[in-house]
C-alpha positions in Angstrom: 122.5 50.1 153.9 120.6 53.4 154.6 120.7 55.6 151.4 120.9 59.3 152.2 120.4 62.4 150.1 122.3 65.4 151.4 120.8 68.8 150.5 122.6 72.1 151.5 123.4 75.2 149.6 126.9 75.5 151.3 129.4 73.3 149.6 131.7 73.2 152.7 128.9 71.9 154.9 127.9 69.2 152.3 131.5 68.1 152.0 132.0 67.9 155.7 128.8 65.9 156.4 129.4 63.6 153.5 132.9 62.9 154.6 131.8 62.0 158.1 129.0 59.8 156.9 131.4 58.0 154.6 133.1 56.6 157.7 130.0 54.6 158.6 129.5 51.1 157.2 125.7 51.2 157.2 125.0 54.7 155.8 125.7 55.9 152.3 125.3 59.4 150.8 123.9 58.5 147.4 123.7 62.1 146.1 124.0 65.7 147.0 122.0 68.8 146.0 122.7 72.5 146.5 119.1 73.7 146.3 115.5 72.6 146.7 114.7 72.2 143.0 117.6 69.9 142.5 116.6 68.0 145.6 113.1 67.3 144.3 114.6 65.9 141.0 117.0 63.6 142.9 114.4 62.4 145.3 112.2 61.5 142.4 115.0 59.6 140.7 116.7 57.9 143.6 114.0 57.4 146.2 116.5 57.7 149.1 115.7 56.3 152.5 116.5 59.5 154.4 116.9 63.1 153.3 119.1 65.6 155.2 117.5 68.8 154.2 118.8 72.4 154.8 116.0 74.7 156.1 117.1 77.9 154.3 118.2 77.6 150.6 117.9 79.5 147.4 115.1 78.7 144.9 113.2 76.5 147.3 113.5 76.3 151.1 113.5 73.0 152.9 110.0 73.7 154.1 108.8 74.3 150.5 110.5 71.0 149.4 108.6 69.2 152.1 105.3 70.8 151.0 105.9 69.9 147.4 106.7 66.3 148.3 103.5 66.1 150.2 101.6 67.4 147.2 103.3 64.6 145.1 102.3 62.1 147.8 105.9 60.8 148.3 107.7 62.0 151.4 110.8 60.1 152.5 112.0 60.3 156.1 113.4 63.8 156.3 115.6 65.5 158.9 115.8 69.3 158.7 119.2 70.9 159.3 119.8 74.5 160.4 122.7 76.5 161.8 120.5 78.1 164.5 117.5 77.3 166.7 114.5 78.5 164.6 111.1 77.9 166.3 109.2 79.0 163.3 111.0 76.5 161.0 110.4 73.8 163.6 106.7 74.4 163.7 106.4 74.6 159.9 108.7 71.6 159.5 106.6 69.5 161.9 103.5 70.5 160.1 105.0 69.6 156.7 106.0 66.1 157.9 109.7 66.3 158.8 110.8 63.5 161.1 113.6 65.4 162.8 115.2 68.8 163.3 118.9 69.1 164.1 121.5 71.8 164.3 124.4 71.5 161.8 127.0 71.5 164.5 125.8 68.1 165.7 128.4 65.4 166.3 128.7 62.4 164.0 127.4 60.0 166.7 124.2 61.9 167.2 123.7 62.5 163.5 124.2 58.9 162.6 121.8 57.8 165.4 119.2 60.3 164.1 119.5 58.9 160.5 119.1 55.4 161.8 116.1 56.4 163.9 114.1 58.1 161.1 115.0 55.2 158.7 113.2 52.9 161.2 110.2 55.1 160.9 110.7 57.0 164.2 110.6 60.7 164.8 113.4 62.3 166.7 112.3 65.7 167.9 114.5 65.9 171.0 112.9 66.4 174.5 114.4 69.9 174.6 112.7 70.7 171.3 109.5 69.1 172.5 109.5 71.4 175.5 109.8 74.4 173.2 106.9 73.1 171.1 104.7 72.7 174.1 105.8 76.1 175.4 104.8 77.7 172.1 101.5 75.9 172.2 100.6 77.6 175.4 99.9 80.7 173.3 97.2 78.8 171.4 93.6 78.8 172.6 90.7 76.8 171.1 88.2 79.5 172.2 88.2 81.3 168.8 86.9 78.2 167.0 84.0 77.7 169.4 81.5 79.0 166.9 82.8 76.5 164.3 82.8 73.4 166.5 79.7 72.3 168.5 82.1 70.9 171.1 85.4 72.9 171.0 88.7 71.2 171.7 90.3 71.7 175.1 93.7 73.3 175.4 95.3 69.8 176.0 93.5 68.5 172.9 94.9 71.4 170.8 98.4 70.5 172.0 97.9 66.9 171.2 96.5 67.7 167.7 99.6 69.9 167.0 101.9 67.1 168.0 100.0 64.7 165.8 100.6 67.1 163.0 104.3 66.7 163.8 104.2 63.0 163.3 104.3 62.0 167.0 102.7 58.7 167.9 100.7 58.1 171.1 103.7 56.9 173.0 105.8 59.9 172.1 103.0 62.3 172.9 102.5 60.6 176.3 106.3 61.0 177.0 106.2 64.7 176.0 103.2 65.5 178.2 104.1 63.3 181.1 100.9 61.1 180.9 100.0 57.6 180.0 99.7 56.2 176.5 96.1 55.1 177.3 95.2 58.6 178.3 96.5 60.0 175.0 94.6 57.3 173.1 91.4 58.4 174.8 92.2 62.1 174.0 92.9 61.3 170.4 89.5 59.6 170.1 87.9 62.7 171.6 89.6 64.9 169.1 88.4 62.7 166.2 84.9 62.8 167.5 84.9 66.6 168.0 86.3 67.2 164.6 83.9 64.7 163.0 86.7 62.8 161.2 87.7 59.1 161.2 91.5 59.1 161.3 94.5 61.2 162.5 95.4 62.5 159.0 92.0 64.0 158.5 92.0 65.4 162.0 95.3 67.2 161.3 93.9 68.5 158.0 90.7 69.7 159.7 92.7 71.3 162.4 94.7 73.2 159.8 91.5 74.2 158.0 90.0 75.6 161.2 93.2 77.4 162.2 93.5 75.4 165.4 97.1 74.4 164.5 
């Protein structure tokens, strides 16, 4: 049974989603919260498998909840929910460790599939969203960190580092960029070497510190 915490400041939306999920034999909504502060308390108490988290809420936004969970070093699989496409929220959510980003008007079939996917440890940023991410990354350039890095990252390496920050594994990055998993593995190794770090987590932190992502 996949235990889900549902967080949304709109009672009607919470009731609707909870009612739909109640129809499924393998997914159980164990609690609901109307704001970010209440969500943090419930996550601490219940340790749910998956959190469905509204992006925009009073007291604490969904992004702020993710950031606080990271600070506490306990981040359950989280899907961000929004009523509209929000590229800024997508980028911040990826950076904060969200495993998915879905619109609230999603059908039950796709929502349940998403919950099962992140519960298995997968990320579910849809191909269309991935395209928007990569399109947004075209605005980035590694040139401005040339003075801080002896061997600056290439544009492709910047893109890969940003996707690493979003929780994508090598296979998912390869699919998003239309290349092989082996090529991505080599590029990740190059990123680690250039940033003088030993693992992906430290690479992302270093990239954030330098302002690359």
